[in-house]
C-alpha positions in Angstrom: -12.0 13.8 4.8 -11.4 9.8 4.7 -12.7 7.8 7.8 -11.4 4.2 8.9 -13.9 1.6 8.6 -14.8 -2.3 8.8 -13.5 -2.2 4.9 -9.7 -1.4 5.6 -7.3 -3.7 3.7 -4.1 -3.7 1.9 -1.0 -2.3 3.9 -1.1 0.0 6.3 2.4 0.8 7.0 3.7 1.5 10.4 5.5 4.6 9.9 8.9 5.3 11.7 9.8 8.7 13.2 12.5 10.2 11.4 15.3 11.8 13.3 18.7 13.8 13.0 21.7 12.5 14.6 21.5 14.9 17.1 17.7 13.8 17.9 15.6 16.4 16.5 13.0 15.3 14.0 13.7 15.6 10.6 10.7 16.8 8.7 12.5 16.6 5.4 12.9 12.9 5.8 9.1 12.5 7.0 8.0 13.9 3.5 10.9 11.7 1.8 9.7 8.8 3.7 6.0 9.2 3.4 7.0 9.1 -0.9 8.7 6.1 -0.2 5.9 4.1 1.1 3.2 5.3 -1.1 5.3 4.4 -4.0 5.8 1.1 -2.6 2.0 0.3 -2.7 1.1 1.5 0.9 -2.8 1.7 1.2 -2.5 3.7 4.5 -0.1 5.0 7.1 -0.5 4.3 11.0 1.6 7.1 12.8 2.7 7.3 16.5 2.7 3.4 16.8 4.9 1.5 19.3 7.4 1.3 16.7 7.2 4.8 15.8 8.8 6.1 19.2 5.7 7.7 20.0 6.8 7.5 23.8 9.8 9.5 23.2 7.9 12.7 21.5 6.6 15.5 23.4 2.9 16.7 22.5 3.7 19.3 20.4 6.3 16.9 18.7 3.6 14.6 17.9 1.2 17.1 16.6 4.3 18.7 14.4 4.9 15.0 13.2 1.3 14.1 12.3 0.7 17.4 10.8 3.7 17.2 8.4 2.4 13.4 7.6 -0.9 14.5 6.8 0.2 17.3 4.6 2.3 15.1 2.6 -0.2 12.2 2.2 -2.7 15.0 1.2 -5.9 12.7 1.3 -4.2 10.2 -1.3 -4.6 7.2 1.7 -6.2 7.3 5.1 -3.9 7.9 8.0 -4.3 6.5 11.3 -2.8 7.8 14.6 -1.7 5.7 17.9 -3.4 7.7 21.0 -2.8 5.1 23.8 -2.3 7.0 27.0 -1.9 6.7 30.3 -5.2 8.2 31.2 -8.4 8.9 29.2 -8.1 12.5 29.2 -4.7 12.5 27.3 -6.2 10.0 25.1 -9.0 12.4 24.3 -6.9 15.4 23.7 -4.5 13.4 21.6 -7.7 12.1 19.3 -9.3 15.4 19.2 -5.8 16.8 17.8 -5.1 14.0 15.4 -8.9 14.1 14.1 -9.1 18.0 13.7 -6.1 17.7 11.7 -7.5 15.1 9.4 -6.4 11.7 10.8 -8.9 9.0 9.6 -9.0 7.1 12.9 -6.9 6.2 15.9 -5.4 3.2 17.3 -5.8 2.0 21.0 -3.7 -0.4 23.0 -4.9 -2.1 26.2 -2.8 -0.7 29.5 -0.7 -3.6 31.3 -2.8 -3.0 34.3 -5.9 -4.8 33.0 -6.2 -8.0 34.6 -9.3 -9.9 33.5 -11.6 -10.1 30.8 -14.3 -7.7 32.0 -11.9 -4.8 32.9 -10.6 -5.3 28.8 -14.2 -4.8 27.8 -14.8 -1.9 30.3 -11.7 0.0 29.5 -12.7 0.3 25.7 -16.1 1.2 26.5 -14.7 3.7 28.4 -12.2 4.5 25.9 -15.0 4.8 23.0 -16.8 7.4 25.3 -14.0 9.8 25.5 -13.4 9.7 22.0 -17.0 9.7 20.6 -17.7 9.1 17.1 -13.7 8.8 16.0 -13.3 5.2 14.8 -10.9 3.1 16.1 -8.3 0.2 16.0 -8.3 -2.2 18.6 -4.4 -3.4 19.1 -4.0 -6.9 20.2 -0.1 -7.1 21.1 0.0 -9.2 24.1 4.2 -9.4 23.9 4.4 -6.3 24.7 1.4 -5.2 26.3 1.3 -8.1 28.9 -2.5 -8.3 28.1 -4.1 -11.2 26.8 -7.6 -10.7 24.8 -9.2 -13.6 24.2 -11.2 -14.1 21.0 -14.5 -13.8 23.4 -13.5 -10.5 24.6 -12.9 -9.1 21.1 -16.2 -10.4 20.0 -17.8 -8.8 22.7 -16.1 -5.3 22.0 -16.8 -5.7 18.3 -20.8 -6.6 19.4 -20.9 -3.8 21.8 -18.8 -1.0 20.5 -19.5 0.0 16.8 -16.6 2.6 16.4 -14.2 -0.4 16.8 -13.8 -1.0 12.9 -10.4 -2.8 12.8 -8.5 -5.4 14.9 -4.6 -4.8 14.7 -3.7 -8.9 15.3 -0.3 -9.0 16.7 -1.0 -12.3 19.3 1.9 -15.0 18.9 0.4 -17.5 18.4 -3.0 -16.1 17.3 -3.7 -17.6 14.2 -6.5 -19.3 15.8 -8.3 -15.6 16.9 -8.3 -14.8 13.0 -10.4 -18.2 12.0 -12.8 -17.9 15.2 -13.5 -14.3 14.5 -14.1 -15.0 10.6 -16.2 -18.0 11.3 -18.4 -15.6 13.6 -19.0 -13.2 11.0 -19.6 -15.9 8.3 -22.0 -18.2 9.9 -23.5 -16.6 12.9 -24.3 -13.0 11.4 -21.5 -11.1 13.8 -20.4 -7.9 12.7 -17.2 -8.2 10.5 -14.3 -5.9 11.2 -11.3 -5.1 9.3 -8.1 -7.4 10.5 -4.8 -5.8 9.7 -1.8 -8.0 11.1 1.6 -6.6 12.6 4.6 -8.8 14.0 6.8 -7.4 10.8 4.7 -9.4 8.4 6.6 -12.6 9.6 3.0 -14.6 9.3 1.5 -12.6 6.5 0.8 -15.5 4.2 -0.5 -17.9 6.7 -2.7 -14.7 8.1 -4.3 -13.6 5.0 -5.3 -17.6 4.5 -7.0 -17.3 7.8 -9.4 -14.3 6.6 -7.1 -11.3 7.5 -7.7 -8.3 5.2 -3.9 -7.4 5.1 -0.9 -5.7 7.3 -0.2 -3.3 9.5 3.3 -3.3 10.4 6.6 -1.6 9.3 9.1 -4.0 7.7 11.6 -2.1 5.8 10.3 -3.4 2.4 6.7 -2.7 2.2 6.7 -4.1 -1.2 6.9 -7.5 0.1 3.5 -7.4 2.1 2.0 -5.4 -0.9 2.8 -7.9 -3.3 1.7 -11.1 -0.6 -1.7 -9.2 0.0 -2.3 -8.6 -4.0 -1.3 -12.3 -5.1 -3.2 -13.7 -2.0 -6.5 -11.6 -3.3 -5.8 -12.6 -7.0 -5.9 -16.3 -5.9 -2.3 -17.2 -6.5 -1.2 -18.2 -3.2 1.9 -19.6 -4.2 3.1 -16.8 -5.6 2.7 -15.0 -2.8 4.5 -17.4 -0.7 7.3 -17.7 -3.0 7.9 -13.6 -2.8 7.4 -13.8 0.9 10.0 -16.9 1.4 12.8 -14.4 -0.4 12.3 -11.5 2.1 11.8 -14.1 5.3 15.3 -14.0 6.5 15.5 -10.3 6.5 12.0 -10.1 8.2 13.0 -12.5 10.9 16.1 -10.7 11.5 14.3 -7.4 12.0 12.1 -8.9 14.6 14.7 -9.0 17.4 13.5 -7.5 20.5 15.2 -4.3 21.5 17.0 -4.3 18.4 14.2 -4.5 15.5 14.0 -0.8 15.3 17.8 -0.2 14.9 17.6 -2.5 12.1 14.7 -1.4 10.4 15.8 2.1 10.7 19.5 1.1 8.9 17.6 -0.7 6.2 15.4 2.6 5.7 18.3 4.6 5.5 20.3 2.4 3.3 17.4 2.6 0.8 17.2 6.6 0.9 13.8 6.7 2.7 15.5 8.5 5.7 18.5 10.4 5.9 20.0 8.8 9.1 19.0 5.8 11.1 19.2 7.7 14.1 17.1 6.6 17.2 16.0 8.8 19.7 17.8 7.7 23.2 17.4 5.2 24.6 17.5 2.9 21.4 19.5 0.3 20.5 22.4 0.5 18.4 23.8 -1.9 15.9 27.3 -3.4 15.7 29.8 -3.9 12.9 28.7 -7.5 13.2 25.0 -6.9 13.1 25.5 -4.5 10.3 27.4 -7.4 8.3 24.8 -9.8 8.9 22.1 -7.4 7.8 24.2 -6.6 4.2 24.5 -10.2 3.7 20.8 -11.0 4.2 19.8 -8.1 2.0 22.7 -9.5 -0.9 20.7 -12.5 -0.7 17.3 -11.4 -0.6 18.0 -9.3 -3.8 19.6 -12.3 -5.9 16.7 -14.6 -4.7 14.1 -12.0 -6.0 16.3 -11.6 -9.3 15.6 -15.9 -10.0 11.9 -15.2 -8.8 11.4 -12.7 -11.9 
Protein backbone atom coordinates (compact mmCIF):
# COMPACT_ATOMS: atom_id res chain seq x y z
CA UNK A 1 0.00 0.00 0.00
CA UNK A 2 1.24 3.50 -0.86
CA UNK A 3 1.96 5.73 2.11
CA UNK A 4 2.26 9.48 1.91
CA UNK A 5 5.73 10.80 2.71
CA UNK A 6 7.90 13.93 2.64
CA UNK A 7 8.63 13.40 -1.07
CA UNK A 8 5.06 14.07 -2.24
CA UNK A 9 5.07 16.35 -5.29
CA UNK A 10 3.19 17.20 -8.44
CA UNK A 11 -0.57 17.73 -8.46
CA UNK A 12 -2.80 16.24 -5.77
CA UNK A 13 -6.23 17.18 -7.05
CA UNK A 14 -8.90 17.99 -4.48
CA UNK A 15 -11.64 15.72 -5.79
CA UNK A 16 -15.25 16.80 -6.08
CA UNK A 17 -18.07 14.69 -4.68
CA UNK A 18 -20.48 14.10 -7.58
CA UNK A 19 -24.21 14.09 -6.83
CA UNK A 20 -27.29 13.35 -8.88
CA UNK A 21 -29.91 16.05 -9.37
CA UNK A 22 -31.83 14.50 -6.46
CA UNK A 23 -28.84 14.75 -4.11
CA UNK A 24 -27.68 11.13 -4.08
CA UNK A 25 -24.05 10.11 -4.50
CA UNK A 26 -23.28 9.64 -8.19
CA UNK A 27 -20.83 6.76 -8.17
CA UNK A 28 -20.71 6.38 -11.95
CA UNK A 29 -19.59 9.99 -12.21
CA UNK A 30 -17.07 9.31 -9.46
CA UNK A 31 -15.41 6.72 -11.69
CA UNK A 32 -15.41 9.08 -14.66
CA UNK A 33 -14.03 11.91 -12.54
CA UNK A 34 -11.11 9.79 -11.32
CA UNK A 35 -10.24 8.91 -14.92
CA UNK A 36 -10.48 12.58 -15.88
CA UNK A 37 -8.04 13.63 -13.16
CA UNK A 38 -5.52 10.89 -13.88
CA UNK A 39 -5.62 11.46 -17.64
CA UNK A 40 -4.72 15.10 -17.00
CA UNK A 41 -1.67 14.40 -14.92
CA UNK A 42 -2.78 14.11 -11.30
CA UNK A 43 -0.03 12.52 -9.21
CA UNK A 44 -2.40 12.05 -6.27
CA UNK A 45 -5.98 12.67 -5.18
CA UNK A 46 -7.31 14.27 -2.01
CA UNK A 47 -10.86 13.38 -1.02
CA UNK A 48 -13.28 14.62 1.65
CA UNK A 49 -11.72 18.07 1.54
CA UNK A 50 -13.41 21.39 2.21
CA UNK A 51 -14.31 21.78 -1.47
CA UNK A 52 -15.42 18.15 -1.63
CA UNK A 53 -18.59 18.75 0.42
CA UNK A 54 -17.36 16.28 3.04
CA UNK A 55 -19.40 18.01 5.71
CA UNK A 56 -22.57 17.15 3.77
CA UNK A 57 -21.93 13.39 3.76
CA UNK A 58 -22.93 10.80 6.33
CA UNK A 59 -20.20 8.52 7.67
CA UNK A 60 -21.61 5.69 5.55
CA UNK A 61 -21.60 7.86 2.43
CA UNK A 62 -18.04 8.97 3.14
CA UNK A 63 -16.89 5.37 3.27
CA UNK A 64 -18.81 4.43 0.12
CA UNK A 65 -17.32 7.37 -1.75
CA UNK A 66 -13.73 6.81 -0.56
CA UNK A 67 -13.93 3.10 -1.39
CA UNK A 68 -15.19 3.90 -4.88
CA UNK A 69 -12.34 6.36 -5.43
CA UNK A 70 -9.76 3.86 -4.20
CA UNK A 71 -11.17 1.06 -6.31
CA UNK A 72 -11.06 3.20 -9.45
CA UNK A 73 -7.57 4.52 -8.70
CA UNK A 74 -6.41 0.93 -8.16
CA UNK A 75 -3.06 1.89 -6.67
CA UNK A 76 -1.97 4.15 -9.53
CA UNK A 77 -1.56 7.24 -7.34
CA UNK A 78 -1.76 7.92 -3.60
CA UNK A 79 -5.10 9.03 -2.16
CA UNK A 80 -5.28 11.35 0.86
CA UNK A 81 -8.51 11.67 2.85
CA UNK A 82 -9.63 14.63 4.93
CA UNK A 83 -10.46 13.51 8.48
CA UNK A 84 -10.92 16.84 10.25
CA UNK A 85 -13.59 16.39 12.89
CA UNK A 86 -15.02 18.03 15.98
CA UNK A 87 -13.49 15.39 18.25
CA UNK A 88 -10.55 13.01 18.21
CA UNK A 89 -12.74 9.91 18.51
CA UNK A 90 -14.43 10.69 15.21
CA UNK A 91 -11.09 11.61 13.63
CA UNK A 92 -9.62 8.32 14.77
CA UNK A 93 -12.58 6.35 13.41
CA UNK A 94 -12.40 8.13 10.05
CA UNK A 95 -8.66 7.55 9.86
CA UNK A 96 -8.94 3.85 10.61
CA UNK A 97 -11.71 3.52 8.05
CA UNK A 98 -9.91 5.20 5.15
CA UNK A 99 -6.50 3.69 5.92
CA UNK A 100 -7.96 0.19 6.16
CA UNK A 101 -9.53 0.78 2.75
CA UNK A 102 -6.18 1.76 1.21
CA UNK A 103 -5.67 5.51 1.61
CA UNK A 104 -2.07 6.76 1.68
CA UNK A 105 -2.58 9.31 4.45
CA UNK A 106 -4.98 11.82 5.95
CA UNK A 107 -5.37 15.59 6.12
CA UNK A 108 -6.15 17.52 9.30
CA UNK A 109 -7.24 21.15 9.58
CA UNK A 110 -7.19 22.94 12.94
CA UNK A 111 -10.54 23.62 14.63
CA UNK A 112 -11.56 27.27 14.89
CA UNK A 113 -11.49 27.05 18.70
CA UNK A 114 -7.67 27.19 18.83
CA UNK A 115 -6.54 30.56 20.14
CA UNK A 116 -2.76 30.52 20.62
CA UNK A 117 0.40 28.86 19.41
CA UNK A 118 0.66 26.32 22.21
CA UNK A 119 -2.93 25.20 21.70
CA UNK A 120 -2.18 24.56 18.02
CA UNK A 121 0.92 22.48 18.79
CA UNK A 122 -0.91 20.55 21.52
CA UNK A 123 -3.84 19.87 19.21
CA UNK A 124 -1.67 18.34 16.51
CA UNK A 125 0.30 16.30 19.04
CA UNK A 126 -2.95 14.88 20.41
CA UNK A 127 -4.31 14.26 16.92
CA UNK A 128 -1.12 12.38 16.02
CA UNK A 129 -1.52 10.20 19.11
CA UNK A 130 -5.06 9.26 18.10
CA UNK A 131 -4.21 8.40 14.50
CA UNK A 132 -1.05 6.46 15.37
CA UNK A 133 1.57 6.08 12.67
CA UNK A 134 -0.69 7.41 9.91
CA UNK A 135 1.10 10.10 7.87
CA UNK A 136 -0.82 13.34 7.77
CA UNK A 137 -1.07 16.65 5.92
CA UNK A 138 -1.27 19.80 8.02
CA UNK A 139 -3.84 22.06 6.36
CA UNK A 140 -3.03 25.73 6.85
CA UNK A 141 -6.09 27.60 5.57
CA UNK A 142 -6.77 30.51 7.94
CA UNK A 143 -9.24 32.22 5.61
CA UNK A 144 -11.63 29.32 6.32
CA UNK A 145 -10.50 27.92 9.68
CA UNK A 146 -9.86 31.35 11.30
CA UNK A 147 -6.70 29.83 12.81
CA UNK A 148 -3.44 31.55 11.92
CA UNK A 149 -0.47 29.19 12.21
CA UNK A 150 2.85 31.06 12.35
CA UNK A 151 5.94 29.62 10.66
CA UNK A 152 7.47 28.92 14.07
CA UNK A 153 4.49 26.76 15.02
CA UNK A 154 4.56 24.85 11.73
CA UNK A 155 8.27 24.25 12.27
CA UNK A 156 7.64 23.02 15.83
CA UNK A 157 5.04 20.56 14.53
CA UNK A 158 7.49 19.34 11.88
CA UNK A 159 10.23 18.98 14.49
CA UNK A 160 8.13 17.22 17.12
CA UNK A 161 5.66 15.12 15.10
CA UNK A 162 7.39 12.82 12.60
CA UNK A 163 4.10 11.71 11.03
CA UNK A 164 3.50 15.25 9.74
CA UNK A 165 4.88 14.79 6.22
CA UNK A 166 3.17 17.51 4.19
CA UNK A 167 1.92 21.08 4.53
CA UNK A 168 -1.14 22.09 2.52
CA UNK A 169 -0.23 25.74 2.19
CA UNK A 170 -3.24 28.02 1.78
CA UNK A 171 -2.39 31.10 3.81
CA UNK A 172 -2.99 34.29 1.88
CA UNK A 173 -0.69 36.20 1.84
CA UNK A 174 1.69 33.42 2.76
CA UNK A 175 4.53 33.10 0.28
CA UNK A 176 6.98 34.11 2.99
CA UNK A 177 6.02 30.94 4.91
CA UNK A 178 7.31 28.77 2.09
CA UNK A 179 10.56 30.73 1.98
CA UNK A 180 11.05 30.48 5.74
CA UNK A 181 10.39 26.73 5.87
CA UNK A 182 12.68 26.00 2.94
CA UNK A 183 15.42 28.21 4.40
CA UNK A 184 15.17 26.30 7.68
CA UNK A 185 15.63 22.93 5.98
CA UNK A 186 18.37 24.11 3.64
CA UNK A 187 20.51 26.10 6.10
CA UNK A 188 19.86 24.65 9.56
CA UNK A 189 19.26 20.99 8.81
CA UNK A 190 15.59 20.99 9.78
CA UNK A 191 13.50 18.13 8.40
CA UNK A 192 12.15 18.95 4.97
CA UNK A 193 8.52 18.06 4.35
CA UNK A 194 6.44 18.33 1.22
CA UNK A 195 4.67 21.63 0.58
CA UNK A 196 1.65 21.42 -1.70
CA UNK A 197 -0.37 24.57 -2.30
CA UNK A 198 -4.08 25.32 -2.56
CA UNK A 199 -6.16 28.44 -3.20
CA UNK A 200 -7.24 27.19 -6.60
CA UNK A 201 -3.70 27.46 -7.93
CA UNK A 202 -3.86 31.26 -8.28
CA UNK A 203 -0.36 31.73 -6.84
CA UNK A 204 1.21 28.53 -8.16
CA UNK A 205 4.09 30.06 -10.19
CA UNK A 206 5.22 32.12 -7.22
CA UNK A 207 4.77 29.19 -4.84
CA UNK A 208 6.90 26.95 -7.03
CA UNK A 209 9.59 29.64 -7.21
CA UNK A 210 9.61 29.81 -3.41
CA UNK A 211 10.22 26.08 -3.07
CA UNK A 212 6.81 24.40 -3.08
CA UNK A 213 6.61 20.85 -4.43
CA UNK A 214 3.36 21.26 -6.31
CA UNK A 215 -0.35 21.85 -5.87
CA UNK A 216 -3.13 20.35 -3.78
CA UNK A 217 -6.24 22.03 -5.05
CA UNK A 218 -9.19 21.40 -7.33
CA UNK A 219 -9.19 23.95 -10.15
CA UNK A 220 -11.36 22.56 -12.95
CA UNK A 221 -8.38 22.46 -15.33
CA UNK A 222 -5.84 20.25 -13.54
CA UNK A 223 -3.70 20.26 -16.68
CA UNK A 224 -2.81 23.89 -15.90
CA UNK A 225 -1.31 22.86 -12.57
CA UNK A 226 0.39 19.87 -14.17
CA UNK A 227 2.07 22.08 -16.77
CA UNK A 228 3.09 24.82 -14.33
CA UNK A 229 4.70 22.27 -12.03
CA UNK A 230 6.34 20.43 -14.94
CA UNK A 231 7.89 23.46 -16.60
CA UNK A 232 9.16 24.81 -13.30
CA UNK A 233 10.79 21.46 -12.59
CA UNK A 234 12.33 21.55 -16.08
CA UNK A 235 13.85 24.97 -15.44
CA UNK A 236 11.48 26.86 -17.74
CA UNK A 237 9.48 29.17 -15.45
CA UNK A 238 8.64 31.56 -18.30
CA UNK A 239 6.78 28.83 -20.18
CA UNK A 240 5.05 27.89 -16.93
CA UNK A 241 4.02 31.52 -16.42
CA UNK A 242 2.68 31.86 -19.97
CA UNK A 243 0.48 28.80 -19.51
CA UNK A 244 -0.65 29.97 -16.09
CA UNK A 245 -1.56 33.40 -17.45
CA UNK A 246 -3.89 31.83 -20.00
CA UNK A 247 -5.88 30.12 -17.25
CA UNK A 248 -5.69 32.87 -14.63
CA UNK A 249 -8.93 34.75 -15.43
CA UNK A 250 -10.98 31.57 -14.98
CA UNK A 251 -8.99 30.45 -11.92
CA UNK A 252 -9.64 33.86 -10.38
CA UNK A 253 -13.34 33.65 -11.19
CA UNK A 254 -13.55 30.21 -9.61
CA UNK A 255 -12.17 31.58 -6.33
CA UNK A 256 -15.33 33.52 -5.43
CA UNK A 257 -16.30 32.70 -1.82
CA UNK A 258 -19.62 30.90 -1.60
CA UNK A 259 -19.88 30.41 -5.35
CA UNK A 260 -16.58 28.78 -6.29
CA UNK A 261 -17.73 25.20 -5.89
CA UNK A 262 -20.78 25.78 -8.08
CA UNK A 263 -18.50 27.27 -10.73
CA UNK A 264 -16.08 24.36 -10.48
CA UNK A 265 -18.84 21.77 -10.77
CA UNK A 266 -20.39 23.59 -13.73
CA UNK A 267 -17.09 23.50 -15.60
CA UNK A 268 -16.40 19.88 -14.67
CA UNK A 269 -19.84 18.87 -15.94
CA UNK A 270 -19.28 20.87 -19.12
CA UNK A 271 -15.99 19.01 -19.61
CA UNK A 272 -17.72 15.66 -19.19
CA UNK A 273 -16.00 14.70 -15.95
CA UNK A 274 -19.28 14.47 -14.01
CA UNK A 275 -22.86 14.03 -15.17
CA UNK A 276 -24.38 17.04 -13.42
CA UNK A 277 -23.11 20.15 -11.61
CA UNK A 278 -25.40 19.41 -8.66
CA UNK A 279 -24.34 20.48 -5.17
CA UNK A 280 -25.88 18.96 -2.09
CA UNK A 281 -27.87 21.57 -0.17
CA UNK A 282 -27.03 24.06 1.14
CA UNK A 283 -24.93 25.31 -1.72
CA UNK A 284 -24.47 28.18 -4.13
CA UNK A 285 -26.35 28.45 -7.40
CA UNK A 286 -25.26 30.07 -10.65
CA UNK A 287 -27.35 32.71 -12.37
CA UNK A 288 -27.65 32.99 -16.16
CA UNK A 289 -25.26 35.95 -15.95
CA UNK A 290 -22.72 33.82 -14.05
CA UNK A 291 -22.91 31.09 -16.66
CA UNK A 292 -22.49 33.60 -19.48
CA UNK A 293 -19.34 34.97 -17.83
CA UNK A 294 -17.92 31.48 -17.34
CA UNK A 295 -18.54 30.59 -20.98
CA UNK A 296 -16.86 33.81 -22.11
CA UNK A 297 -13.80 33.13 -19.96
CA UNK A 298 -13.53 29.55 -21.23
CA UNK A 299 -13.71 30.75 -24.85
CA UNK A 300 -10.98 33.35 -24.24
CA UNK A 301 -8.87 30.76 -22.45
CA UNK A 302 -9.18 28.33 -25.35
CA UNK A 303 -8.11 31.01 -27.83
CA UNK A 304 -5.09 31.98 -25.76
CA UNK A 305 -3.98 28.36 -25.35
CA UNK A 306 -4.13 27.86 -29.12
CA UNK A 307 -1.94 30.94 -29.55
CA UNK A 308 0.59 29.51 -27.11
CA UNK A 309 0.71 26.20 -28.96
